[in-house]
N, C-alpha and C positions, 0 to 999 in steps of 0.2 A: 504493498499499501504506500501511498505517496502521501509527505508530510510536506506541511509548511510552517517557520516559526517567525513569529512578529514578535519583535523584545524592543519593550517601552522603558525608559532610563539609564542608567549608570553602567560604566565599564563592568563592573560587577555583573551585572545581567546581561551583557553581551558574551561574558567570557561562558557563562552557565549557558546561554543558549547555543555557544560554539561547540562546547560539551556535548550537550543534547544532539546537537546535530549528529556529531561522530558517533556517539554511543548507541543513538537508532541506526544509521548506517550500518555498524557493525552488525547489530540486532535484526540485521535482514530488510529493513524500513527503506524505502526510495526518497531523497530529497527534490523537493522541487522550490524553486525560487518563484515559481508563477501560481498564486493563490488557486486560480481557476483550476488547474490541475490537480489541487490536493484533496485527499479523502480524510485528512487529519491537519486541523489546524491546531497549533498550539502556540498559547499567548503568554506569555514571560512580562508580569507588570509592575508599575512602580505606583508608589506612594506620596514620594516626596513632598507635592504639593498639592491641594487641591484641582488644580488643571490637570496634574498628571491622572491622578485618580478619575478625574470625569473623563478624560480622553481614553482610558483602558476599559471604561464601563461602556462607553459608546464603542468602542469597537467591538466588545464580546457581544452586544444587542446587535451590530452590523453582522456579523457571522452568524448569528441564530436565527436573523431574518432572511438574508441573501443565502445562505448556504444551510439548510436545516437539517438535510442528511449527513451532513459533516461528521467526524468525532471531533470533539471540540475538548482540547485540556488548556485550562487555565490555573495560572501558577503565581508566586511570588509575595512581593511586599503590599501590593493592593488587596489581594487574596488575603493576606495576614490582616490588614487592618478592618476588611469590610467583609469577614466570611459571609455572616449570615446573608446579607445582602446577594451576595454571590451563589451561595447555596439554592438562591429562589429563582436564580436564571436558568436552571434545567442543563446545568451542564455536566458533562460526563465524566470526566477527571479534574477533580478540584484540589488543589494541593497550595499548604502555606507556603511558609520559607525553609522547610526543612522536607527532604526526600525526593528533590528533584530529580536527582539523580536515579531515583526510581520509575521514571515516566514509561521506558523501553518496558521495564517487567509489570505495569500496570495496565500499558496501552495491550501489551499479549493476554493480560487476564480479562481484559474489557472485550477484546475480540472473542475470545471464547466463552463468557457467561453472560456480556451484554449487561450488567450489573453496575451502574453508576459507582463511582469509587472516589472517597472523601478523605484526606488525609491533613489535618490541621492539629497543632500544637502551640498552646499558648504558652511554654514553659521558654524563660530567658536563658538556662542553664543547659548550653547544648554543647556538642563537641563538633569539631568541623567535619564538614561533608567532604569527603577526598573526591575531587576531580582531575582528571588527566586528560589534557589533549595532547596531540603530536604535530597538530597544524592548525591554522585559523585562517579565519575568512580575508583579514586586512593584511598588509605587507606588515605593518608592526602588531608583533603578536602578544597579548596580554597573559598574564599569569595571574589568578586569584591566589595571594599569600594569606590571605587575613579575611576576617568575617566577623559582624557586630560589631558594638560601640559600646561604652562605658562612660562616656562624654556626660551625654542628658544634657546637653545645648537646650536653652526654655523654648525654642521655637522647633524643635525637632522630634518628629515621631519615630524615627528611624532606630532607637535603642531599644525600643517598644516591640518594634518589627520584626529586629535582625537578631536580636539577643546578644549575649555579653560576648566581649573579645575572645577569640579564638584563632588560632594560627595554624598554618600548614604545615607538616612535617618539613624538615630543612632540606633532608636529601630528596626528597620527592618534587622540590621546588627545583634543585639543579639537574636531576634527570628530566624533568618535563622542558626543562629548558634547552637541555642538549638535544633532545628530542625534536625540538621547535626548530631549532639551527640545523639540524641534520635537513630538515625540511625547507633550507632556503629562506629562515626568518633572520634578517641581521639586526633586527630591533626589538629587545622585547620589553613592555610596560607592565610593571608591578602595580598589582590594584587589589584592592580591598574595601571594606567599607571605612575601617582606619587604619588606613595602610600602616602609617608610623607607630603603630602599637604594636605591631609584630615581634613575638618571644614565641620561640621555641624551644625547649630544654638548654636556654641561655644564650642561642643563637638569637640575635637582633636585626633589624632591618639592613644597618651598615654590613653586617656579617654574610647577609645575603646576597646584596650587592657585591662586594669584594670578592667572593667566591664564583658569582656570573661571570665577573670580569675574566677569570682564568679559563672560559672555554672559547676553545679556536673558533673563530669564522663568527662570533657574537661581537658587532662592532658596536651596537649601544645598548646603553641600560637607561628609560625611563620611568619616575614615578608619576602616576596620575595624580597624585595630591597628598600633601604632608601637611600636619600643624607647626607653626613657628616655634611651639614649646618642644617638640622632637629633633630641632636641629642642635643637637648637643655638640660637645668636642669633638666626639669620635666622627659624627656626621661630617662637621666640617674638615676633619682631616681627609677623611674619603673626598671629600669635594675639589681639595684640595689635589690631590693624589692621583685619582682614578680617571684618565682619560676617556674610558668608557662611558663614564655618567654623563648624561646629556646636559647641557647647559640651558637647562630649563627648570623652573621650581613652579608648581602650582600651591600657592600657599592661600589658603581660604582666610580673609581678614572678617569677612562679617560686618564690621561696622567700622568708622573712623573716630567714633565717640567713647573716648572712657565710660561715660554713663551707661550708655547702650551696650558696650561690652559687658559690664557688669551684671546687667538684666538679662542678657543672653546668655550668661553662665559661661562666658568664655574664661580662659584660664589664662589671659594676658593682658597688659592695657599698651596702648598706643607705642609709649615710650620704649617697652619690651621690643616690641615687633618692629619699630624702628633702629634699634639697636643693633638688631639679627640680621635686618636687610643690609645696613653698613657692614656687618661682617662677612656677609655673602658676597657683597660685590667687592670686599678687599681681595677676595681671594678667585672670585671670577667677574673682572669687571662688565663683562659683554653679556652676563648672562640675563636669560628673558625670565621675567617675575610675572607671573598672572595669579588672579584673586579673583574670589566671590565675593559679593556684597549685598546684603538684606535691605532693600529700601522701604521706610516705614515699617518698622518694627513697633508695636504697639509702646504708644507715649511716646514715640521720636516727637522730637520739638523741630521749629525750622533752625533753632539753635544748635542742637544736636546734630542735624543734617549737615549744616553748612561749614562746622567745625570739622565734620568727617570729609565732607567734602574736600576742605583743605589739607589735611592730613592725607588725604589718599594722593592729592596731587603731590606732595611732598614727597611721599614715599615712591612714584614716579614708576608705576607697574606699566608692563608692557600691553597689559591688556586686561581690563575687568569686566567680568561675568555679574551683569546685574539683574538680583531676583526679586520683584515685588514680595513684601512679605504676605505669606499664605497659612491662614489660621490653619491650626491642627489640632483637634479635638483630643483631650486627655493630655497635652501638654501645659506647662505653666506659664506661656506666653498667651493661649487661646484665653486665658481669665483677665487678662488686662485690657486697657481701653486702645481700641482700634485707632490708626490714624484713616481721617477719610481719604478715600480711593482719588480723589482729585490731585490732593498734595502727591500720594505715592507716585500716581502718573507723572506729573510734572518733575519729581524729585529723579525718578528713573531716566526719565528722558535726560535728565542735567548730566547724571552720570555717564549715560551710554555716550554723549557727544564727550564727555572729558575722555572715555575710553578710546574712541577714535582719533583723537588728537593725539594722547600717549602712544597707540599701536603705530600710527605714521611716524611720529619723531623717532620711536624706536627701530623703526623697519630702515629708515632712511640712515642712519648710523653705518650700515652695512654697506649702503650702495659703492661700487666701484672696487669691493673686495672679494676676494676669494671664499667660496663658502662650498660645504660640504651636502648634497642632494641626497636622500634618498628616494629613489623614484617609487611612488605608489601607484600612479595611474598614467595610462598612456593614451589618449583620446584625441581625434582630428588632429592629428601629427604633432600634439603638443605632448610634452612629459612633465608631469607636475609631483612635486615630493616637498619633504619639508627639510629643514636644516635640523642640527644638534638643539638649536635655540627656538626649534620651531616656526622658523620662519616661512612662509610657501611661497614655493617658487615654480614656476613655470619656464619651460623651456621649448624653444620655438622648432622642435626637432625630436623625431622618433628614437628613444633609448630605450635599453633594458629595465624592465619593471623590476624592483627589488635588488635593485643595483646603487652603489654608491658614487656619483659623479662631481668632481670638483668644477665650478663653475664660476662665473662674476656675477655678483648679484647685482641687479639692476633695479 
């Protein structure tokens, strides 16, 4: 039978969907990238915002309406957060945030007895669910090394949905990376819900990065995201000494106001963040630093926003991912007074404008310089890829995909 996978949300979801694709093919199912051709549809959901939840539910209803005879598998964070609502949608196989790896087994069981399957566990105390891949859909291959979060930021539902922090076996990460490199992946992205908290039998995130660096054929190691508080002396030493580690860090700031950071239950203040950024740039002056900022957190005032705006400008990120605050029931922030929607919209536009200016200023520093580009896509006679510091480059000739070329940045 042919199956199709639709993935919402983060890099962890992408990794899990990629694992399922590989696992189902090994179990005798046939993958199709065409929804129309499929007899099985698998939906990996996201609940990070109300918008994400709404998109997932809308898509599930659409599949039920337009493809009524399709076997429907729905799993992930939105299911975990809205289990009863999904249970009322007449879904064939419904899975929360653990036992996603059992999808092939559950499908075979369903095809045998045609009984609906539901797998839901509301316990935070979970073990790491092992998944191993040897190939990936994108040029940059992801490895999920960690799951869960214990930070409990006041706006975030994810610690309740993903459970406590837990980490993948250190040797399994290295083995998985070797398989990916053997299949011609030159860059690996380490990802997790709280990637920087990686801790397995005394091995930490830096140990993983340094061990991966020893793999012949692996050219680049990148992090999906890391908290500023996790950039300790050991990390800084690695940043100084490890040429395979990409010159790009995505470090969520969330707010440029100390008052709002405290209400968000973030573990730093602006002075600490700025000092760390200064230290990073003293080691790698041209590093790209990108961030996430939530706009319109409950009780945020004009003074809070404009103080934050000026601090963000001073930090001089190369790109800002801007998110209007989205209320999540069950979080501490959901009990606070919300900011009017019009203010959120205006502030969002202001920060996006700043992001565009900063992004342009950062990229212009490299014009005329030689850069190394990993080719990810070739179309319409052009080759497209990214540098180590995540500059997007288009080259007006056809080059080999999944190879690194040195070019002059224009």
